[in-house]
C-alpha positions in Angstrom: -32.7 -19.9 19.5 -30.6 -16.9 18.6 -27.9 -17.7 21.2 -27.6 -21.2 19.6 -27.0 -19.6 16.2 -24.4 -17.3 17.8 -22.7 -20.2 19.5 -22.7 -22.3 16.3 -21.2 -19.4 14.3 -18.6 -18.6 17.0 -17.6 -22.3 17.0 -17.1 -22.2 13.3 -15.1 -19.0 13.6 -12.7 -20.6 16.2 -12.3 -23.7 14.0 -11.5 -21.5 11.0 -9.0 -19.4 13.0 -7.2 -22.5 14.2 -7.3 -24.1 10.8 -5.9 -20.9 9.2 -2.7 -21.2 11.3 -2.5 -25.0 11.2 -2.7 -25.9 7.5 0.5 -26.3 5.6 -0.3 -24.5 2.3 -0.5 -20.7 2.1 -3.3 -20.9 -0.5 -5.3 -23.2 1.8 -4.7 -20.8 4.7 -5.9 -17.9 2.6 -9.1 -19.6 1.6 -9.8 -20.6 5.2 -9.2 -17.1 6.3 -11.7 -15.9 3.7 -14.2 -18.3 5.2 -13.4 -16.9 8.7 -14.1 -13.4 7.5 -17.4 -14.4 5.9 -18.4 -16.1 9.2 -17.6 -12.9 11.0 -19.7 -11.1 8.5 -22.6 -13.3 9.4 -22.1 -12.8 13.1 -22.1 -9.0 12.7 -25.2 -9.1 10.6 -26.9 -11.4 13.1 -26.0 -8.9 15.9 -27.6 -6.1 13.9 -24.4 -4.3 12.9 -25.1 -4.4 9.2 -22.7 -1.7 8.3 -19.8 -3.6 10.0 -21.0 -6.8 8.3 -20.8 -5.1 4.9 -17.3 -3.8 5.6 -16.2 -7.3 6.8 -17.6 -8.9 3.7 -16.0 -6.5 1.3 -12.7 -5.9 3.0 -12.2 -9.1 5.0 -13.7 -11.8 2.7 -13.3 -10.0 -0.6 -10.5 -7.6 -1.2 -8.1 -9.1 1.4 -8.5 -12.5 -0.1 -7.8 -11.2 -3.6 -4.7 -9.4 -2.4 -3.4 -12.4 -0.4 -3.9 -14.7 -3.4 -2.3 -12.2 -5.8 0.7 -11.7 -3.4 1.0 -15.4 -3.0 1.1 -16.2 -6.7 3.3 -13.2 -7.4 5.9 -13.9 -4.7 6.2 -17.7 -5.1 6.8 -17.8 -8.9 9.0 -14.8 -9.7 12.6 -15.6 -8.6 12.1 -19.3 -7.9 12.4 -18.7 -4.2 10.0 -20.4 -1.9 8.1 -18.7 0.8 9.2 -20.3 4.0 6.9 -23.2 4.3 7.0 -27.0 4.7 9.0 -27.3 1.4 11.7 -25.2 2.9 14.5 -27.3 4.5 14.9 -24.7 7.3 11.2 -24.7 8.2 11.4 -27.0 11.2 14.6 -25.5 12.7 13.2 -22.4 14.4 9.8 -23.6 15.8 10.4 -22.1 19.2 9.5 -18.6 18.1 5.8 -19.6 17.5 5.2 -19.9 21.3 5.6 -16.1 21.9 2.7 -15.1 19.5 0.6 -17.9 20.9 1.2 -16.7 24.5 0.6 -13.1 23.6 -2.7 -14.0 21.9 -3.8 -16.1 24.9 -2.9 -13.2 27.4 -4.7 -10.7 25.2 -7.8 -12.9 25.0 -7.9 -13.3 28.8 -7.5 -9.6 29.3 -10.3 -8.9 26.8 -12.6 -11.3 28.5 -11.7 -9.8 31.9 -12.6 -6.3 30.5 -15.9 -7.6 29.2 -17.1 -8.0 32.8 -17.6 -4.2 33.0 -19.8 -4.1 29.9 -23.5 -3.7 30.4 -25.7 -6.7 29.6 -26.4 -7.3 25.9 -29.5 -5.3 24.9 -29.9 -3.7 28.3 -32.2 -0.7 27.8 -30.8 1.0 30.9 -27.1 0.9 29.7 -25.5 4.3 29.1 -25.4 4.0 25.3 -29.2 3.3 25.3 -30.2 5.9 27.8 -28.0 8.8 26.6 -26.3 8.4 23.3 -28.8 6.5 21.2 -31.8 8.7 22.2 -29.8 11.8 21.4 -28.9 10.6 17.9 -32.4 9.4 17.1 -34.0 12.7 18.3 -31.4 15.2 16.8 -29.5 13.6 14.0 -31.7 14.6 11.1 -32.3 18.1 12.4 -28.6 18.7 13.1 -27.0 17.0 10.1 -29.7 17.4 7.4 -29.0 13.8 6.4 -32.1 11.6 6.1 -30.2 8.3 6.8 -29.5 7.9 10.5 -26.5 5.6 10.1 -24.9 7.9 7.5 -25.5 10.9 9.8 -23.8 9.2 12.7 -20.9 7.9 10.7 -20.4 11.0 8.6 -21.1 13.8 11.1 -20.9 12.6 14.7 -18.1 10.0 14.1 -16.5 11.8 11.2 -13.0 11.9 12.6 -13.2 8.2 13.5 -14.5 7.3 10.1 -11.8 9.5 8.4 -9.0 7.8 10.2 -10.4 4.3 9.5 -10.3 5.3 5.8 -6.7 6.5 6.2 -5.7 3.1 7.6 -7.5 1.3 4.8 -5.9 3.6 2.2 -2.4 3.1 3.7 -2.9 -0.7 3.7 -4.1 -0.6 0.1 -1.1 1.5 -1.1 1.2 -0.8 0.7 -0.2 -3.9 -0.9 -0.2 -2.3 -4.4 3.4 -1.2 -3.9 4.4 -4.7 -2.8 2.6 -6.3 -5.8 4.3 -3.8 -8.2 7.8 -4.7 -7.2 9.6 -6.6 -9.9 12.4 -8.0 -7.7 10.3 -10.5 -5.8 
């Protein structure tokens, strides 16, 4: 039954991804992208990665959508210039460039699926993370970190550098968006 839910959610995710790049309006694309992020949030939660699901809900479906909509309204109304879209007379001239990103996406997807063949089976109790890493964290995290929450101990102490650099990336993206939105010459 769980695999049917996963398949249903993944189907909706693919439909949203295709719809995001297919619709004509930027606002419609932004709203569909928000739905895509929310569906990804549901997938992460269903797989047991609740911390990733919360991050996807807040950043993907929440803040990103607000920034996209703010940037859209700010950039289309200031100087009277249109964002290149279907209302732009030059929109249909250079359609050939769209094939390169499509081909790169397909090649990347094929390579990712090829790489997944080396992964252990989902939930395999004999996989290296389950036999080595997880048991070590469960047995030693509270004693070594003095943090009662296991997830917080892992993210804050054992994966501290990884978490720090994720925060740096999010911070840089936020500063970039705010600086773009503050420009008066758009």
